[in-house]
N, C-alpha and C positions, 0 to 999 in steps of 0.2 A: 549471423542474421541481423544481430543488434547493431554492428556496425553498418550495414547495409540500410538497415531503416533509418538511421541517424544521418547517413549520408543521402538518402532519398529525400529527407525532410529538408536539409541545408540546401540541397540543389533546387528543390521546389521554391524555397524562400528566395533564392537567387533569380529564379525564372518567373515567379509571380509576385514577387515583392514581400518583404518581410512584414508589411502591415496585414496582408492578406491571408498568409500562411504562418501560423505560430505553433500549432499542435497538430498531431496526426488526425485529429478529427477534422481540422482546416484543411489538411490535404485530402484527406476522403472527400469532403466537400467540393474541393477546387477539382478533384479529378473525375469524381462520379455522380456529383450532385447531392442532393438531401438523402438518397438512399445509401450513398457511399458514406456521408457523414454518420447516420445512424448505424450502419454496419460497422464502421471503425470504432465508434463510440461505444457499442456493444461489446465488442471484442476486447477493448481496452478495459472496460469495467469488469468483464469476465476474468480477465488476466489478474487485475489488482485483486478481486475477491478471492480467486484461488490462492494467490500468493498469500494472502492474510490468513486463510484457513489453513494452509501448509505450514505458517510460521506458528499458529496457535497449537497445531497438533504436534509439531516437533518441541515446542515449549512443554506441554503437558507430558510428552514422553519423558524428557529430561527431568521433569519436576516429579514423575513417578519413581524415578531411578534415586533421587535424592531423599524423598520422603516415603516411608513404607506406607503400605495400603492397609491400615488398621484403624480402628475407631478413635484412639487417642491421638494420633497424628493428624486425623481428619478434623477433630475439633481444634487443634492448635491451629491447622492451616485455615479453618474459616476464621477463627479469631483475627489471624494475621492479615487475611484479605479485608475484612471489616475495618481494621485499623489503618490500612494502608490505602483504602478507597478515598477517603476525604483528602488526603495528602496528594494523591494523584489527581483529583479533580481540582484542587488549588494550583497545581502545577500544569496548567494547559499548555503552556509553552515550555521548551526545554532550555530557554534563555536564562531562566532563573538559577539553573544548577551546571550551565555548560562549562564554566570554570572548573568544575571537578573533574 
């Protein structure tokens, strides 16, 4: 499905011109008008949101297997998160640490 979607987008760019079709939302607009644009944009947004939620759930499951679920470890985890949050805010872009 991924290959077919990308192939469809490339063929639409060839047919309609690369200035008119650059994203899947543009392709939805060209093919089905404004309703197609909003439908494709909504599906794309839901896809990205569900992928993010799935990643967070996977990460939390892995974290539970590493850190036991008791009060001493919860306090240490909270302190660790509070210490790492400012660092994460300063590193808005990975370009600063990409060489690592």
